[in-house]
C-alpha positions as CSV (number, residue, x, y, z in Angstrom):
1,X,0.0,-0.1,0.0
2,X,3.0,2.6,0.8
3,X,4.0,2.0,-2.8
4,X,0.4,2.9,-4.3
5,X,0.4,6.1,-2.2
6,X,4.4,7.0,-3.0
7,X,3.4,6.5,-6.9
8,X,0.0,8.9,-6.7
9,X,1.7,11.3,-5.2
10,X,4.9,11.4,-8.0
11,X,1.8,11.0,-10.4
12,X,0.2,14.5,-9.0
13,X,3.5,16.0,-7.9
14,X,4.2,17.1,-11.7
15,X,0.6,18.5,-12.3
16,X,0.3,20.8,-9.4
17,X,0.1,24.2,-10.4
18,X,2.1,26.7,-8.6
19,X,0.6,28.2,-5.0
20,X,-0.3,31.1,-7.1
21,X,-2.0,29.6,-10.0
22,X,0.5,30.4,-12.7
23,X,3.3,28.6,-14.2
24,X,6.1,30.1,-15.4
25,X,7.1,27.7,-17.9
26,X,10.3,28.5,-20.0
27,X,9.8,32.4,-18.5
28,X,13.5,33.2,-19.6
29,X,12.4,32.7,-23.5
30,X,9.7,35.7,-22.8
31,X,11.4,38.9,-24.0
32,X,8.5,41.1,-22.3
33,X,8.9,39.5,-18.8
34,X,12.6,39.5,-18.9
35,X,12.6,43.2,-19.6
36,X,9.6,43.7,-17.1
37,X,12.2,42.0,-14.4
38,X,15.2,44.2,-16.0
39,X,17.3,41.4,-17.1
40,X,19.9,42.2,-19.2
41,X,20.8,40.4,-22.6
42,X,24.0,39.6,-21.2
43,X,22.3,37.8,-18.1
44,X,19.5,36.6,-20.4
45,X,21.9,34.9,-22.8
46,X,23.8,32.9,-20.2
47,X,20.1,32.4,-18.4
48,X,19.0,31.0,-21.5
49,X,21.9,28.6,-22.2
50,X,22.1,26.8,-18.8
51,X,18.2,27.0,-18.1
52,X,17.4,25.2,-21.7
53,X,20.1,22.5,-20.8
54,X,18.4,22.2,-16.9
55,X,15.0,21.9,-19.0
56,X,16.6,19.0,-21.9
57,X,17.9,17.2,-18.4
58,X,14.4,17.6,-16.8
59,X,13.0,16.4,-19.8
60,X,14.6,13.2,-20.1
61,X,14.3,12.4,-16.4
62,X,10.5,13.1,-16.8
63,X,10.6,10.7,-19.8
64,X,12.7,7.7,-17.7
65,X,9.7,8.3,-14.9
66,X,6.9,8.3,-17.5
67,X,8.3,4.9,-18.9
68,X,8.9,3.3,-15.8
69,X,5.5,4.5,-13.9
70,X,4.1,2.5,-17.0
71,X,6.0,-0.5,-16.6
72,X,5.0,-0.1,-12.7
73,X,1.7,0.1,-13.7
74,X,1.3,-3.4,-15.5
75,X,3.3,-4.9,-12.4
76,X,1.0,-3.8,-10.4
77,X,-1.7,-5.5,-12.3
78,X,0.2,-8.7,-13.0
79,X,-0.6,-10.8,-9.7
80,X,2.6,-13.0,-10.5
81,X,4.3,-10.1,-9.1
82,X,5.2,-9.8,-5.7
83,X,5.2,-7.1,-3.2
84,X,9.4,-7.2,-2.7
85,X,9.9,-7.2,-6.8
86,X,7.3,-3.8,-6.9
87,X,9.7,-2.5,-4.3
88,X,12.5,-3.0,-5.8
89,X,11.3,-1.8,-9.3
90,X,10.0,1.3,-7.9
91,X,13.4,2.1,-5.8
92,X,15.7,1.4,-9.2
93,X,13.2,2.7,-11.9
94,X,10.9,5.5,-10.1
95,X,12.4,7.2,-6.8
96,X,15.9,8.0,-9.0
97,X,14.4,9.9,-11.9
98,X,11.9,11.7,-9.6
99,X,14.7,12.5,-7.3
100,X,16.7,13.4,-10.1
101,X,14.0,16.0,-11.4
102,X,14.1,17.6,-8.1
103,X,17.5,18.1,-7.7
104,X,17.5,19.5,-11.3
105,X,14.9,21.9,-10.5
106,X,16.9,23.0,-7.2
107,X,19.6,23.7,-9.6
108,X,17.9,26.0,-11.9
109,X,16.6,28.2,-9.0
110,X,19.6,28.1,-7.3
111,X,21.6,29.0,-10.6
112,X,19.3,32.0,-10.9
113,X,19.4,33.1,-7.2
114,X,23.1,33.6,-7.9
115,X,22.8,34.9,-11.5
116,X,20.5,38.1,-10.7
117,X,20.8,41.1,-8.6
118,X,19.2,41.3,-5.2
119,X,17.2,44.4,-6.8
120,X,16.4,42.5,-9.5
121,X,15.5,39.1,-7.5
122,X,13.1,41.6,-5.2
123,X,11.5,42.9,-8.5
124,X,10.4,39.6,-9.7
125,X,9.4,38.7,-6.2
126,X,7.2,42.2,-6.5
127,X,5.9,41.1,-9.6
128,X,5.6,37.2,-9.1
129,X,5.5,36.1,-5.4
130,X,5.3,32.8,-6.3
131,X,8.2,32.9,-8.9
132,X,10.8,30.1,-7.0
133,X,7.7,27.8,-6.4
134,X,6.2,28.0,-9.8
135,X,6.8,25.4,-12.7
136,X,9.8,26.2,-15.0
137,X,10.2,23.5,-17.2
138,X,8.0,22.2,-19.8
139,X,6.8,18.7,-19.5
140,X,7.2,16.6,-22.3
141,X,3.1,16.1,-22.7
142,X,2.7,19.9,-23.6
143,X,4.8,22.2,-25.7
144,X,4.6,25.7,-24.8
145,X,8.0,27.0,-24.0
146,X,8.2,30.1,-23.7
147,X,4.5,31.5,-22.8
148,X,3.4,32.5,-19.2
149,X,0.8,30.2,-18.7
150,X,-2.4,30.6,-16.7
151,X,-3.9,27.7,-15.0
152,X,-7.8,28.1,-14.6
């Protein structure tokens, strides 16, 4: 039962909107937003290069996680697969990509925090209080990179 709960939590976690209802997927490609936040061209160039690499890494891990979840769902339906095998599969194939995605999110936010000035960060926080908790990376299911998407 613990495995099912963990699996369910992972499925829901990726699709949750930010606490303020807005995602900032690919915000670094939105020129208007970056100008509003007073991000210089040189800063934006560095941010774009690094955040695009983080996004690709995130998507690779998400693909691994999605494939593992699909396989794990089939395993749950197979009565021949025992709990120990399910637990082992979960640890080896589901937990690692999920952990990697969390690590990528953390490193991306830390990079942005270190790349921008205190004044820029204060401006961003004032205009977008959920900036560091919003979803930044595009999942593989929807391709709207560079747009600020309002969740309903």
